[in-house]
C-alpha positions in Angstrom: 149.0 35.8 -201.1 150.1 35.4 -204.6 153.1 34.0 -205.5 152.9 30.5 -203.6 152.8 28.5 -206.7 154.8 31.1 -208.8 158.1 28.9 -209.1 156.0 25.7 -209.3 154.5 27.2 -212.4 158.0 28.1 -213.9 158.9 24.6 -213.0 156.2 23.2 -215.2 157.5 25.3 -218.1 161.1 24.1 -217.3 159.9 20.7 -216.9 160.7 20.2 -213.3 157.5 19.9 -211.5 158.2 16.6 -210.1 161.6 15.5 -208.7 162.9 11.8 -209.2 160.3 9.1 -208.1 162.7 7.8 -205.4 163.6 11.3 -204.0 159.6 12.3 -203.9 159.2 9.1 -201.9 161.9 9.8 -199.5 160.6 13.3 -199.1 156.9 12.1 -198.2 158.1 9.6 -196.0 160.1 12.1 -193.8 157.4 14.4 -193.8 155.1 11.7 -192.5 157.8 10.6 -189.8 157.9 14.3 -188.6 154.3 14.8 -188.6 153.5 11.6 -186.6 155.8 12.5 -183.7 152.8 14.8 -182.4 150.7 11.7 -182.6 150.0 8.7 -185.2 146.2 9.5 -185.4 145.3 11.5 -188.6 142.0 12.7 -187.5 143.5 14.5 -184.6 146.8 15.6 -186.4 146.1 18.0 -189.2 150.0 17.8 -190.3 149.8 13.9 -190.5 146.7 13.9 -192.5 148.2 16.3 -195.0 151.5 14.4 -195.1 149.6 11.2 -195.8 147.6 13.0 -198.6 150.8 14.3 -200.2 152.3 10.9 -200.0 149.3 9.4 -201.9 149.8 12.1 -204.6 153.0 10.8 -205.4 151.8 7.2 -205.1 153.8 6.3 -202.0 152.7 2.6 -201.2 150.5 2.3 -198.4 152.9 -0.2 -196.5 155.5 2.6 -196.8 153.0 5.3 -195.4 152.2 3.0 -192.4 155.9 2.0 -191.9 156.8 5.8 -191.7 153.9 6.6 -189.1 155.3 3.9 -186.8 158.8 5.5 -187.0 157.5 8.7 -186.3 155.5 7.3 -183.2 158.6 5.5 -182.0 157.2 1.8 -182.5 159.7 1.3 -185.0 163.4 2.4 -185.4 164.5 4.9 -187.9 162.5 8.1 -186.6 165.5 10.1 -185.4 165.0 13.2 -187.5 165.2 16.5 -186.7 163.1 19.3 -188.4 165.0 22.4 -188.9 163.9 25.8 -190.7 166.7 27.7 -192.4 166.3 31.4 -193.3 168.0 33.5 -195.8 168.1 36.0 -198.8 168.3 35.0 -202.4 169.2 37.4 -205.4 167.5 40.8 -205.1 166.9 40.5 -201.4 164.3 37.8 -201.8 163.3 36.2 -198.6 163.6 32.5 -198.7 162.6 29.7 -196.1 164.1 26.2 -196.4 162.4 23.3 -194.3 164.7 20.5 -193.8 164.3 16.9 -192.0 168.1 15.6 -191.2 169.7 13.2 -189.0 172.9 15.4 -189.0 172.4 19.0 -188.1 176.1 20.0 -189.0 176.1 18.2 -192.2 172.9 20.0 -193.3 173.7 23.6 -192.2 177.1 23.5 -193.9 175.4 22.3 -197.2 172.4 24.7 -197.2 175.0 27.7 -196.4 177.0 26.6 -199.4 174.0 26.4 -201.7 173.1 30.0 -200.8 176.3 31.3 -201.2 176.8 29.4 -204.5 173.4 30.8 -205.8 174.1 34.5 -205.1 172.3 34.5 -201.7 173.2 34.4 -197.9 172.0 32.5 -195.0 170.4 34.6 -192.1 170.0 34.3 -188.4 166.7 32.6 -187.2 163.8 34.6 -187.4 165.2 37.1 -190.0 162.5 36.5 -192.7 159.9 33.9 -191.4 157.9 36.8 -190.0 157.2 37.7 -193.8 155.3 34.2 -194.2 151.9 32.6 -192.4 151.7 29.2 -192.1 148.4 28.1 -194.0 146.7 24.9 -195.2 146.8 24.8 -199.0 144.6 22.6 -201.2 144.9 22.8 -204.8 142.4 21.7 -207.5 142.7 21.4 -211.4 141.0 24.3 -213.1 139.8 21.5 -215.7 137.8 19.5 -213.3 136.3 22.5 -210.9 135.1 25.9 -211.3 135.9 28.6 -208.6 132.1 28.8 -207.7 132.2 24.8 -206.9 135.1 25.2 -204.7 133.6 28.3 -203.0 130.3 26.7 -202.2 132.1 23.7 -200.2 135.3 25.5 -199.0 134.2 28.9 -197.6 131.1 27.3 -195.7 133.8 24.8 -194.2 135.6 27.8 -193.1 138.2 28.3 -196.0 139.8 31.8 -196.0 140.1 32.3 -199.7 140.5 30.8 -203.0 143.5 31.9 -205.3 143.9 31.7 -209.2 147.4 30.1 -209.6 147.4 29.4 -213.4 146.3 26.0 -214.1 144.9 25.3 -210.6 142.7 27.0 -207.9 144.4 27.1 -204.6 142.4 27.0 -201.4 143.8 28.6 -198.2 142.9 27.8 -194.7 144.0 28.7 -191.3 145.6 26.0 -189.5 143.0 25.3 -187.2 140.5 25.0 -189.8 142.5 22.9 -192.2 141.2 19.5 -191.1 137.7 20.7 -191.5 138.0 22.1 -194.8 139.8 19.1 -196.3 137.2 16.6 -194.9 134.5 18.9 -196.4 136.2 18.5 -199.9 136.6 14.7 -199.3 132.9 14.4 -198.5 131.7 16.3 -201.8 133.9 14.1 -203.6 136.4 16.7 -204.7 139.9 15.4 -205.8 143.0 17.8 -205.0 146.1 17.9 -206.9 147.9 19.1 -203.5 147.3 18.9 -199.9 150.1 20.6 -197.8 150.6 22.9 -194.9 152.7 25.4 -196.5 154.3 28.9 -195.6 152.6 31.7 -197.5 154.3 35.1 -198.2 152.3 37.8 -196.8 153.7 40.2 -199.6 155.7 39.4 -202.7 158.3 41.2 -204.5 158.0 41.2 -208.4 161.1 40.5 -210.1 162.0 40.4 -214.0 162.9 37.2 -215.9 166.8 37.7 -215.4 166.4 37.7 -211.5 163.5 35.3 -211.4 166.0 32.7 -213.3 168.8 33.2 -210.5 166.2 32.7 -207.9 164.8 29.6 -209.6 168.2 28.2 -209.8 168.9 28.9 -206.2 165.3 27.3 -205.3 166.0 24.0 -207.2 169.5 23.6 -206.0 168.2 23.8 -202.4 165.3 21.3 -203.3 167.8 19.0 -204.8 169.3 18.6 -201.4 168.7 15.3 -199.8 167.7 16.8 -196.4 165.5 19.6 -197.8 161.6 19.0 -197.6 160.2 22.3 -198.9 161.7 25.7 -200.2 159.5 29.1 -199.8 160.2 32.5 -201.4 158.4 35.7 -201.4 158.9 36.6 -205.2 156.3 37.2 -208.1 156.7 37.7 -211.9 154.7 39.3 -214.6 153.0 37.2 -217.2 155.5 38.6 -219.8 158.5 37.6 -217.6 157.3 34.1 -217.0 156.9 33.6 -220.7 160.6 34.8 -221.0 161.8 32.1 -218.6 161.4 29.7 -221.5 164.0 31.7 -223.7 
């Protein structure tokens, strides 16, 4: 499952790890609204629990989190969002998934298609690349704070599938049905994650060079900059040498 954080690591190098504060707040709130549509109790809704954890990670205020939950459950107005997954191909045939939350489907699909075309890619039919990814729970930890053995002791006993080395962080992957249990086990042990999410993990990755990698990253970044886009996933990987060349 290597490659989940590959473009995130490149963004670290390019100074783009975090989008603007206001936009990160908006995306976090939208995810809570979408997640809360399935139920407003985090203990019984793994996606909502992950959304709240992600919102706290970007310092979304508690009152904003509670307001988003009420919108999602229908208690307050403002929760009329549609969740749509777009699929397509980037440079070198790389598979790309784009998760969106929108109140205007026509606007969003037109904008996403334009970004794909401008970036040297193309939109595909529903299901064309989704089969290349698995929905997994992802809990990331800072390597400077925790060792792999520490994470294995807690995570594997709680039902985690594996622990991956992603450069500056360790990533614990879980099946959807075990995500809540594993997350709670780390909380009980006092572990503080840097990221908690339900993500689409590529089953296999395609290695590309720095030139192609740069093109893919530009496409990914342009997609992420769209106000309706929540997450972007791509199944590419790069060697350490080519990663270093991204700085050139």
